[in-house]
C-alpha positions as a Markdown table, in Angstrom:
| # | Residue | x | y | z |
|---|---|---|---|---|
| 1 | Met | 0.1 | 0.2 | -0.1 |
| 2 | Ile | 0.7 | 3.4 | -1.2 |
| 3 | Glu | 2.0 | 5.4 | 2.1 |
| 4 | Val | 1.3 | 9.0 | 1.7 |
| 5 | Leu | 2.6 | 12.0 | 4.4 |
| 6 | Val | 0.4 | 14.8 | 4.3 |
| 7 | Val | 1.6 | 17.7 | 6.1 |
| 8 | Asp | -0.7 | 20.8 | 6.9 |
| 9 | Asp | -1.1 | 23.6 | 9.8 |
| 10 | Asp | -4.9 | 23.9 | 8.6 |
| 11 | Phe | -6.9 | 21.1 | 10.2 |
| 12 | Gln | -9.5 | 21.1 | 8.5 |
| 13 | Leu | -7.8 | 20.8 | 4.9 |
| 14 | Leu | -5.5 | 18.1 | 6.3 |
| 15 | Glu | -8.7 | 15.7 | 7.6 |
| 16 | Met | -10.4 | 16.6 | 4.3 |
| 17 | Leu | -6.9 | 15.3 | 2.0 |
| 18 | Glu | -6.6 | 12.0 | 4.4 |
| 19 | Ile | -11.0 | 11.3 | 3.9 |
| 20 | Ala | -9.7 | 11.4 | 0.8 |
| 21 | Leu | -6.3 | 9.9 | 0.3 |
| 22 | Lys | -7.9 | 6.4 | 2.2 |
| 23 | Ser | -10.7 | 6.4 | 0.2 |
| 24 | Ala | -8.5 | 6.2 | -3.0 |
| 25 | Gly | -6.8 | 3.1 | -1.0 |
| 26 | Tyr | -3.8 | 4.8 | 0.3 |
| 27 | Lys | -2.2 | 5.0 | 4.0 |
| 28 | Val | -2.0 | 8.6 | 5.2 |
| 29 | Leu | 0.3 | 10.0 | 7.6 |
| 30 | Thr | -0.1 | 13.7 | 9.0 |
| 31 | Ala | 2.1 | 16.1 | 10.9 |
| 32 | Phe | 1.1 | 19.4 | 11.6 |
| 33 | Ser | 4.6 | 21.1 | 11.7 |
| 34 | Gly | 7.8 | 21.0 | 10.0 |
| 35 | Glu | 9.9 | 19.8 | 12.6 |
| 36 | Glu | 6.8 | 16.4 | 13.4 |
| 37 | Ala | 7.5 | 16.2 | 9.2 |
| 38 | Cys | 10.6 | 15.8 | 9.2 |
| 39 | Arg | 10.9 | 13.3 | 12.2 |
| 40 | Thr | 8.2 | 11.2 | 10.8 |
| 41 | Val | 9.9 | 11.1 | 7.1 |
| 42 | Glu | 13.3 | 10.5 | 8.8 |
| 43 | Leu | 11.5 | 7.3 | 10.7 |
| 44 | Leu | 8.8 | 6.1 | 8.5 |
| 45 | Leu | 9.8 | 6.7 | 5.2 |
| 46 | Pro | 6.9 | 7.5 | 3.6 |
| 47 | Asp | 5.9 | 6.9 | -0.4 |
| 48 | Ile | 5.4 | 10.4 | -1.1 |
| 49 | Val | 5.1 | 13.9 | 0.8 |
| 50 | Leu | 1.6 | 16.2 | 0.2 |
| 51 | Leu | 3.6 | 19.2 | 1.8 |
| 52 | Asp | 2.1 | 23.1 | 2.6 |
| 53 | Leu | 4.7 | 25.9 | 2.4 |
| 54 | Asn | 4.0 | 27.8 | 5.4 |
| 55 | Leu | 3.7 | 26.0 | 8.2 |
| 56 | Pro | 4.8 | 27.0 | 12.5 |
| 57 | Gly | 8.8 | 26.1 | 13.4 |
| 58 | Lys | 10.3 | 25.0 | 9.6 |
| 59 | Ser | 8.6 | 26.0 | 6.1 |
| 60 | Gly | 7.7 | 23.5 | 3.5 |
| 61 | Phe | 10.7 | 25.0 | 1.7 |
| 62 | Glu | 12.7 | 23.8 | 5.0 |
| 63 | Val | 11.4 | 20.4 | 5.1 |
| 64 | Cys | 11.7 | 19.6 | 1.2 |
| 65 | Arg | 15.7 | 20.8 | 1.4 |
| 66 | His | 15.9 | 18.6 | 4.6 |
| 67 | Ile | 14.4 | 15.9 | 2.9 |
| 68 | Arg | 16.5 | 16.1 | -0.3 |
| 69 | Ser | 19.7 | 16.5 | 2.1 |
| 70 | Thr | 19.7 | 13.5 | 4.5 |
| 71 | Ile | 17.3 | 11.3 | 3.1 |
| 72 | Thr | 19.9 | 10.1 | 0.4 |
| 73 | Asp | 19.2 | 6.4 | -0.5 |
| 74 | Thr | 16.2 | 6.9 | -1.6 |
| 75 | Tyr | 13.8 | 9.2 | -3.5 |
| 76 | Ile | 10.7 | 10.7 | -1.9 |
| 77 | Pro | 8.1 | 13.0 | -4.6 |
| 78 | Val | 7.3 | 16.3 | -2.9 |
| 79 | Ile | 4.3 | 17.6 | -4.2 |
| 80 | Ile | 3.8 | 21.5 | -2.9 |
| 81 | Leu | 0.5 | 22.3 | -1.6 |
| 82 | Thr | -0.9 | 26.1 | -0.5 |
| 83 | Ala | -3.4 | 28.5 | -0.6 |
């Protein structure tokens, strides 16, 4: 099963994306901040990351840079979401 990490500080949007992705058959992980997203990626290595740019703590850009510099043995696609 494909594992998707959804990162957003807007709880309603996060919940909506989680419901939609689960109903489409994906396993969904969630994070509310940049720091939480970085920890989750390092520990669980999701297949793809849906990432908001405006987050508390580390920004989406910083999270993306962290993923690219830390996870070197596999490629994790990152899709930027912003409103």
